[in-house]
C-alpha positions as CSV (number, residue, x, y, z in Angstrom):
1,M,-4.8,-10.7,-24.2
2,N,-5.1,-8.1,-21.5
3,D,-2.3,-5.6,-21.0
4,T,-2.2,-5.5,-17.2
5,T,-0.5,-3.0,-14.9
6,R,1.6,-5.0,-12.5
7,I,1.0,-4.9,-8.7
8,R,3.6,-2.9,-6.7
9,L,5.5,-5.1,-4.3
10,L,6.7,-3.8,-1.0
11,T,8.7,-5.2,1.9
12,V,7.4,-4.6,5.5
13,P,10.1,-2.0,6.1
14,E,9.2,-0.1,2.9
15,H,5.5,-0.2,3.8
16,T,6.2,1.0,7.3
17,S,8.4,3.9,6.1
18,E,6.0,5.0,3.4
19,L,4.0,8.1,4.1
20,A,0.5,8.5,2.8
21,R,-2.0,11.4,2.8
22,H,-5.1,9.6,3.9
23,V,-5.2,5.8,4.5
24,V,-8.3,3.8,5.4
25,T,-7.6,0.3,6.9
26,L,-10.4,-2.2,6.7
27,A,-10.6,-5.4,8.8
28,N,-11.4,-8.4,6.6
29,D,-14.8,-8.8,8.1
30,E,-15.8,-5.2,7.6
31,D,-18.3,-4.1,4.9
32,P,-16.7,-1.4,2.7
33,H,-20.2,0.1,2.1
34,D,-20.3,1.1,5.8
35,R,-17.3,3.4,5.3
36,K,-18.1,4.6,1.8
37,S,-17.6,8.3,2.3
38,E,-14.3,7.8,4.2
39,I,-13.1,5.5,1.4
40,A,-14.1,8.0,-1.3
41,A,-11.7,10.6,0.3
42,A,-8.9,8.1,0.8
43,A,-5.6,8.0,-1.1
44,R,-5.1,4.4,-0.1
45,V,-7.2,1.6,1.3
46,E,-5.5,-1.3,3.1
47,L,-7.1,-4.7,3.2
48,H,-5.8,-7.3,5.6
49,F,-5.2,-11.0,5.1
50,P,-4.9,-12.5,8.6
51,N,-3.8,-15.8,7.1
52,F,-3.4,-17.0,3.5
53,T,-6.4,-19.2,3.7
54,D,-8.8,-16.3,4.4
55,G,-9.8,-14.7,1.1
56,R,-12.5,-12.2,2.3
57,A,-10.2,-9.3,1.3
58,Y,-10.5,-10.4,-2.3
59,S,-14.3,-9.8,-2.1
60,Q,-13.7,-6.4,-0.4
61,A,-11.2,-5.5,-3.2
62,Y,-13.9,-6.3,-5.9
63,L,-16.5,-4.2,-4.1
64,L,-14.1,-1.3,-3.7
65,R,-13.1,-1.3,-7.4
66,R,-16.3,-2.3,-9.1
67,R,-19.1,-1.1,-6.9
68,L,-17.6,1.9,-5.1
69,G,-15.4,3.0,-7.9
70,F,-12.3,3.4,-5.8
71,K,-9.4,4.6,-7.9
72,G,-6.6,5.0,-5.3
73,D,-4.0,2.6,-4.1
74,L,-5.5,-0.7,-2.9
75,R,-3.0,-2.4,-0.7
76,A,-2.9,-6.0,0.6
77,T,-1.3,-6.5,4.1
78,G,-0.8,-9.4,6.4
79,D,-0.1,-12.9,5.4
80,V,0.7,-12.1,1.7
81,L,2.4,-14.9,-0.1
82,V,3.9,-15.2,-3.6
83,D,1.1,-17.6,-4.7
84,Q,-1.6,-15.0,-4.0
85,L,-0.2,-12.1,-6.0
86,I,-1.8,-12.9,-9.4
87,Q,-5.2,-13.2,-7.8
88,M,-4.7,-10.0,-5.8
89,E,-3.7,-8.2,-9.0
90,R,-6.7,-9.5,-10.9
91,T,-9.2,-8.5,-8.1
92,G,-8.0,-5.0,-8.0
93,F,-5.0,-4.7,-5.6
94,S,-2.5,-2.2,-6.8
95,S,0.2,-2.9,-4.1
96,A,1.0,-5.7,-1.7
97,V,3.2,-5.9,1.4
98,L,5.0,-9.2,1.2
99,K,5.2,-11.3,4.3
100,E,8.4,-11.0,6.2
101,G,11.1,-13.3,4.7
102,I,9.7,-13.4,1.1
103,D,12.2,-12.3,-1.5
104,P,10.6,-9.6,-3.8
105,S,12.6,-10.8,-6.8
106,E,11.0,-14.3,-6.3
107,A,7.6,-12.6,-6.2
108,R,8.3,-10.6,-9.3
109,H,9.4,-13.8,-11.1
110,Q,6.0,-15.4,-10.2
111,L,4.1,-12.4,-11.7
112,D,6.3,-12.5,-14.8
113,R,5.3,-16.1,-15.5
114,F,1.7,-14.9,-16.3
115,P,2.1,-11.6,-18.2
116,A,-1.5,-11.5,-19.5
117,F,-4.9,-13.3,-19.5
118,Y,-7.6,-14.1,-21.9
119,Q,-10.3,-13.8,-19.2
120,G,-11.5,-10.4,-18.0
121,D,-10.9,-9.3,-14.4
122,V,-11.6,-6.3,-12.2
123,I,-9.3,-4.0,-14.2
124,Q,-9.8,-5.3,-17.8
125,D,-13.0,-6.6,-19.3
126,A,-12.9,-9.8,-21.2
127,P,-11.9,-9.3,-24.9
128,F,-15.4,-10.3,-26.1
129,R,-16.9,-7.3,-24.3
130,R,-14.7,-4.7,-26.0
131,T,-16.4,-2.6,-28.7
């Protein structure tokens, strides 16, 4: 099974108070390729979920990690719910700002329910691909 690095969970006040060197914020309908040079110089890229049913930021995360090779902090913002965290982690998000009113310990408990996976994801290739 894969040994995953867990996504960092933040509350809205923690996110607001955190200082970052260079942050690029992408709307969920924006093509990351259009801002490739700006993203390459960024310490953090923030992808927005306007509501939990809109998953376009998952595709953006995949593009940033796999195609553009972004290695910095990839943060989910907006309507971030506990049920989305595992998929966010597996598509390359390294941090997430929990929606107001969500208990971080509840979110951590959800992540702990699934400590590893047999299938590959953006961070870890599937076991059958290892040499």
